[in-house]
C-alpha positions in Angstrom: -43.5 3.7 -5.5 -40.5 2.5 -7.5 -39.4 -1.1 -6.7 -36.0 -1.6 -5.2 -34.2 -2.9 -8.3 -35.4 0.0 -10.5 -34.5 2.5 -7.8 -31.0 1.1 -7.7 -30.6 1.2 -11.4 -31.6 4.9 -11.4 -29.2 5.7 -8.5 -26.2 3.8 -10.0 -24.9 6.5 -12.4 -25.1 9.3 -9.8 -23.4 7.1 -7.2 -20.5 6.4 -9.6 -20.0 10.1 -10.2 -20.1 10.9 -6.5 -17.6 8.1 -5.8 -15.3 9.4 -8.5 -15.4 13.1 -7.6 -15.9 13.1 -3.8 -14.7 9.7 -2.6 -14.0 10.7 1.0 -17.5 11.9 1.5 -19.1 9.1 -0.4 -17.2 6.4 1.5 -18.0 8.1 4.8 -21.7 8.4 4.1 -22.1 4.7 3.0 -19.9 3.2 5.7 -21.8 4.9 8.5 -25.2 4.0 7.0 -25.1 0.4 8.4 -22.6 -2.3 9.3 -23.1 -3.7 5.8 -24.7 -1.7 3.1 -25.3 -2.4 -0.6 -24.6 0.5 -2.9 -26.0 0.8 -6.4 -23.3 1.3 -9.1 -23.1 0.6 -12.9 -22.1 -3.0 -13.6 -22.2 -4.0 -9.9 -23.9 -3.2 -6.6 -21.1 -3.8 -4.1 -21.6 -4.3 -0.4 -19.7 -1.7 1.7 -18.7 -3.7 4.9 -17.9 -1.3 7.7 -18.1 -3.2 11.0 -14.7 -4.6 12.2 -16.3 -7.8 13.3 -17.9 -8.4 9.9 -14.6 -7.5 8.2 -13.0 -10.1 10.4 -15.5 -12.7 9.2 -14.7 -11.9 5.6 -11.0 -11.8 5.8 -10.4 -14.4 8.5 -13.3 -16.4 9.9 -14.9 -17.3 6.5 -12.0 -16.4 4.2 -12.4 -19.6 2.2 -15.8 -18.4 1.0 -14.3 -15.4 -0.7 -11.7 -14.6 -3.4 -10.2 -11.3 -4.5 -12.7 -8.9 -5.9 -13.1 -8.3 -9.7 -11.1 -5.1 -9.6 -8.1 -6.6 -7.9 -8.1 -9.6 -10.2 -7.9 -7.2 -13.2 -4.6 -6.1 -11.8 -3.2 -9.3 -13.2 -3.0 -7.4 -16.5 -0.1 -5.6 -14.9 1.3 -7.8 -12.1 0.6 -11.3 -13.5 -0.6 -14.0 -11.2 1.5 -13.1 -8.1 0.5 -13.2 -4.4 -1.5 -10.0 -4.7 -4.1 -11.4 -7.1 -3.8 -15.2 -7.1 -6.2 -17.5 -5.1 -6.7 -21.0 -4.0 -4.1 -23.8 -4.0 -1.8 -21.8 -6.3 -1.7 -18.8 -3.9 -1.1 -21.1 -1.0 1.9 -22.7 -2.7 3.4 -19.4 -3.7 2.9 -18.0 -0.2 4.8 -21.0 1.3 7.6 -20.6 -1.2 8.0 -16.9 -0.7 7.5 -16.8 3.1 11.1 -17.7 4.1 12.4 -14.6 2.3 10.4 -12.5 4.8 11.4 -14.2 8.1 12.3 -11.6 10.7 16.0 -12.5 10.7 16.2 -12.0 6.9 14.4 -8.6 7.2 16.6 -7.5 10.0 19.7 -7.9 7.8 18.3 -5.3 5.4 18.1 -2.5 8.1 21.6 -1.3 7.3 20.8 -1.0 3.6 17.7 1.1 4.4 19.6 3.5 6.6 22.5 3.7 4.1 20.2 4.8 1.3 18.4 7.3 3.5 21.7 8.8 4.8 23.0 9.2 1.2 19.8 11.0 0.2 20.1 13.3 3.2 23.6 14.2 2.3 22.5 15.6 -1.1 19.8 17.9 0.3 20.5 21.6 0.8 19.1 24.3 3.1 16.1 26.0 1.5 15.9 23.5 -1.3 12.4 23.1 -2.7 11.5 19.7 -4.0 8.7 17.2 -4.7 8.9 15.2 -1.5 6.7 12.4 -2.9 9.1 12.0 -5.9 12.0 12.0 -3.5 10.5 9.3 -1.4 9.6 7.2 -4.4 13.2 7.3 -5.6 14.5 6.5 -2.2 12.3 3.5 -1.6 12.9 2.3 -5.2 16.7 2.3 -4.5 16.1 0.4 -1.2 13.9 -2.3 -2.8 16.3 -2.7 -5.7 19.2 -3.3 -3.3 17.3 -5.7 -1.0 15.4 -7.6 -3.7 18.0 -7.6 -6.5 21.3 -6.6 -4.8 21.8 -4.1 -7.5 21.0 -0.4 -7.8 18.6 0.7 -10.5 20.2 3.4 -12.7 18.5 6.7 -13.3 17.2 5.7 -16.8 15.6 2.5 -15.6 14.2 4.1 -12.5 12.6 6.9 -14.6 11.2 4.3 -17.0 9.6 2.4 -14.2 8.3 5.6 -12.5 6.8 6.9 -15.7 5.2 3.6 -16.5 3.7 3.4 -13.0 2.2 6.8 -13.3 0.4 5.7 -16.5 -0.8 2.5 -14.9 -2.0 4.4 -11.8 -3.9 6.8 -14.0 -5.6 4.0 -15.8 -6.7 2.3 -12.6 -7.7 5.5 -10.9 -10.4 6.1 -13.5 -13.6 4.7 -11.9 -15.3 4.2 -15.3 -13.1 1.2 -16.0 -14.0 -0.3 -12.6 -17.7 -0.1 -13.3 -17.6 -0.5 -17.1 -14.8 -3.0 -17.6 -15.6 -3.5 -21.3 -14.0 -0.1 -21.9 -10.6 -1.8 -21.5 -11.2 -3.6 -24.9 -11.8 -0.4 -26.9 -9.0 1.2 -29.0 -8.6 4.2 -26.6 -5.4 6.2 -26.2 -5.5 5.4 -22.4 -5.6 1.7 -23.2 -2.7 2.0 -25.6 -0.5 3.9 -23.1 -1.5 1.4 -20.4 -0.3 -1.6 -22.6 3.0 0.2 -23.5 3.7 0.9 -19.8 2.9 -2.7 -18.8 5.4 -3.9 -21.4 8.2 -1.6 -20.2 7.9 -2.7 -16.6 7.6 -6.3 -17.5 10.7 -6.2 -19.7 12.8 -4.6 -16.9 11.8 -7.1 -14.3 11.9 -10.2 -16.6 15.4 -9.2 -17.7 16.8 -9.1 -14.2 15.1 -12.5 -13.3 16.4 -14.2 -16.4 20.0 -12.9 -15.9 20.1 -14.1 -12.3 18.7 -17.5 -13.1 21.4 -17.9 -15.8 24.2 -16.8 -13.5 23.2 -19.1 -10.6 24.7 -16.7 -8.1 23.4 -16.4 -4.6 23.5 -12.7 -3.8 21.9 -13.0 -0.3 18.9 -11.0 -1.5 15.2 -11.7 -1.7 15.4 -12.8 -5.3 18.1 -15.4 -4.4 15.7 -16.7 -1.7 12.9 -17.0 -4.2 15.1 -18.8 -6.6 16.2 -21.3 -4.0 12.7 -21.9 -2.6 11.3 -25.4 -2.9 7.8 -26.7 -2.1 7.0 -30.0 -0.3 7.5 -31.9 -3.5 10.8 -30.3 -4.3 9.3 -28.0 -7.0 10.4 -24.4 -7.4 9.0 -21.3 -9.1 9.0 -21.1 -12.8 10.5 -18.0 -14.5 7.0 -16.7 -15.0 6.1 -17.1 -11.4 9.4 -15.5 -10.3 8.7 -12.6 -12.6 5.2 -12.2 -11.1 6.4 -12.3 -7.5 9.4 -10.1 -8.1 7.1 -7.6 -9.9 4.8 -7.4 -6.9 7.7 -7.0 -4.4 9.4 -4.4 -6.6 6.5 -2.2 -7.4 4.3 -2.6 -4.3 7.3 -2.7 -2.0 8.4 0.8 -2.8 5.1 2.4 -3.8 3.3 2.0 -0.5 6.3 2.8 1.7 7.0 6.0 -0.2 3.4 7.1 0.2 3.4 6.5 3.9 6.5 8.6 4.2 5.1 11.3 2.0 1.9 11.7 4.0 3.9 11.6 7.2 6.0 14.7 6.2 2.8 16.6 5.4 1.2 15.7 8.8 4.4 16.6 10.7 4.4 20.0 8.9 0.8 20.5 10.1 1.6 19.6 13.7 4.8 21.3 15.0 4.1 19.9 18.5 4.4 16.4 17.1 7.6 17.4 15.2 9.1 18.7 18.4 8.4 15.4 20.2 9.9 13.4 17.3 13.0 15.6 17.3 13.4 15.2 21.0 13.3 11.4 20.8 15.8 11.3 17.9 18.2 13.6 19.8 17.9 11.5 22.9 18.2 8.1 21.3 20.6 8.8 18.4 22.4 12.0 19.1 24.5 12.8 16.0 24.6 9.2 14.6 22.4 7.3 12.1 19.9 4.8 13.5 20.6 1.1 13.6 18.3 -1.9 14.0 19.1 -2.0 17.7 17.6 1.5 18.1 14.2 0.6 16.8 12.7 -0.6 20.1 13.7 2.8 21.7 12.2 4.8 18.8 8.7 4.5 20.3 7.4 8.0 19.3 8.8 7.6 15.8 6.8 4.3 15.5 3.6 6.1 16.8 4.1 8.8 14.2 4.2 6.1 11.5 1.1 4.3 12.9 -0.9 7.5 13.1 0.1 8.6 9.6 -1.0 5.3 8.2 -4.3 5.6 10.2 -5.2 8.9 8.5 -3.6 8.2 5.1 -3.4 4.4 4.6 -1.5 3.8 1.3 -3.7 0.8 0.7 -7.0 2.4 1.5 -9.5 -0.4 0.6 -9.7 -4.2 0.3 -12.2 -6.1 -2.0 -13.5 -9.7 -2.0 -16.0 -11.6 -4.1 -18.4 -14.2 -2.6 -18.0 -17.7 -3.9 -21.5 -18.8 -2.8 -24.8 -17.4 -1.4 -24.3 -16.5 2.2 -25.5 -14.2 5.1 -23.3 -11.6 6.6 -24.5 -9.4 9.5 -28.1 -10.5 8.8 -27.8 -9.4 5.2 -28.2 -11.8 2.2 -25.1 -11.7 0.0 -25.4 -13.6 -3.3 -22.8 -15.6 -5.0 -20.6 -13.3 -7.1 -21.3 -10.2 -5.0 -18.4 -7.7 -4.6 -17.6 -6.7 -1.0 -15.6 -3.6 -0.3 -13.9 -2.8 3.0 -12.3 0.6 3.5 -9.3 1.2 5.8 -9.9 4.9 5.0 -13.3 4.7 6.9 -12.4 2.2 9.5 -9.4 4.2 10.7 -11.7 7.2 11.3 -14.3 5.4 13.4 -14.8 7.5 16.5 -15.8 4.5 18.5 -12.2 3.3 18.3 -10.3 6.6 17.6 -11.6 9.6 19.6 -11.1 12.9 17.6 -10.7 10.7 14.5 -9.5 13.5 12.2 -6.8 14.6 14.6 -3.2 13.6 14.2 -2.3 12.3 17.6 0.6 9.9 17.7 0.3 9.6 21.5 -2.9 7.7 21.0 -0.8 4.6 20.2 0.8 4.7 23.7 -0.2 1.7 25.8 -0.4 -0.7 22.8 -3.7 0.7 21.4 -3.5 -1.8 18.5 -4.2 -4.7 21.0 -7.1 -2.8 22.7 -9.2 -2.2 19.6 -10.9 -4.7 17.3 -8.5 -6.4 15.0 -10.0 -4.7 11.9 -10.4 -1.3 13.3 -6.9 -0.6 12.1 -5.5 -2.7 9.3 -3.1 -0.8 7.0 -1.5 -4.1 5.8 -4.8 -6.0 5.4 -5.2 -9.1 7.6 -5.9 -12.8 7.9 -4.3 -15.3 5.5 -3.8 -12.5 3.0 -1.9 -10.2 5.3 0.7 -8.3 3.3 3.8 -10.6 3.2 6.0 -7.5 3.4 4.4 -5.8 6.4 7.4 -6.3 8.7 9.8 -5.2 6.0 7.8 -2.0 5.4 7.3 -1.3 9.1 11.1 -1.5 9.7 11.8 0.6 6.7 9.4 3.4 7.7 10.9 3.8 11.2 14.5 3.7 10.1 14.1 6.0 7.1 12.0 8.5 9.0 14.5 8.6 11.8 17.5 8.9 9.4 16.0 11.8 7.5 14.3 13.6 10.4 17.4 13.7 12.5 19.0 16.0 9.9 16.2 17.6 8.0 12.7 18.9 8.3 10.7 18.9 5.0 8.1 21.6 5.4 4.9 21.4 3.4 3.0 24.7 3.3 -0.8 24.7 3.7 -1.1 26.0 0.1 0.9 23.0 -1.1 -1.0 20.2 0.7 -2.4 18.0 -2.1 -5.7 16.0 -2.0 -5.3 12.2 -2.0 -6.1 10.3 -5.2 -8.1 7.2 -4.5 -6.5 4.9 -7.0 -4.8 1.5 -6.5 -3.0 3.3 -3.7 -3.5 6.7 -2.0 -1.2 9.0 -4.0 -1.0 12.8 -3.6 -2.5 14.5 -6.7 0.3 16.4 -8.4 3.0 15.4 -6.0 3.8 17.2 -2.8 6.0 20.4 -2.7 8.2 20.8 0.3 11.0 23.2 1.5 13.9 21.7 3.3 15.0 23.1 6.7 18.2 21.8 8.2 17.9 20.5 11.8 
């Protein structure tokens, strides 16, 4: 009989190929095998942590025993040492400096900006128009984050530059061979060259805006102004490098994930006309013929349920990783120092113990405050614990207001033949975009 270590080495290449080509099935199989389960893969044998209570231990209860996983830390090649990838005392200082920019009263002030951009987009659409709804949502959320972060629109050339560069970066990080064989990043490959060029283009665009604002000294009332004015307990402030890193994260992640949530929502509403009818009825009742405002959000309950259910089935951030800082035990399993632990929203959100009929799109399931009745990490589209996404309230408000603004006037219909499969990259993008036909309400 083969010993365990040899068996794992033999299984590793096949597991990597299965994870690359059939990620949904692979994740489902290994997250239902046990509450915590080690999976053999080249270069690492990560632990898949599936039980919400164990995820709670990793992300909250014993969070100081873990740092971001190796794959996430490699994102520093693109995003620098911002909140997404930093750890320890440096992360805590940066979080304290950035937190005031995301207080609820600050975020509330951006509601009108979000609606204004959505209404402007809706006014350009035409009956019967066929478009890539994913590209449209990416452009919309890019405009919103540019206005709220930098108080300035991003012209078409810059937006296309950033969009193209992001596509290259996503393609690089969606290739699982780099995750399991990181030394490939040092080879003179065409993919590595394109990746470096894309990183330089995005870095230049963000750095130029930060440098110009610092030099002007103007307070524009935006998130960047808040970051520029932030001081720590000793009176220190962010350096230009730190500002660039944090602005980069807010700019890129702030529009990428929101655009994806909206994109998958349009597809799900196309698949479920009964949900669309209920959404339409609520918008007619609450809004009539006018755009939504911040004051309408509490009344848009079904709209909020639609967003929750969409992010349950298609969480833009579909996984979270950590690395153990010391030998420990988790769920009765020995986890050595340096081990990689992966937790999957994609799988947790489909657990039938907490979500009956888990593959069904049922916004009504969120009635009665379901989020408070299930374990904390049965549903966690924004992560959790000390590392909870700092922009979660911003994104939640934007999703409800933008969906309401667009759906009150238009119905983007995604035909069954045009429904794309998800790409399990840094985020959950639709492969090849998403073709939709516009129908006027």
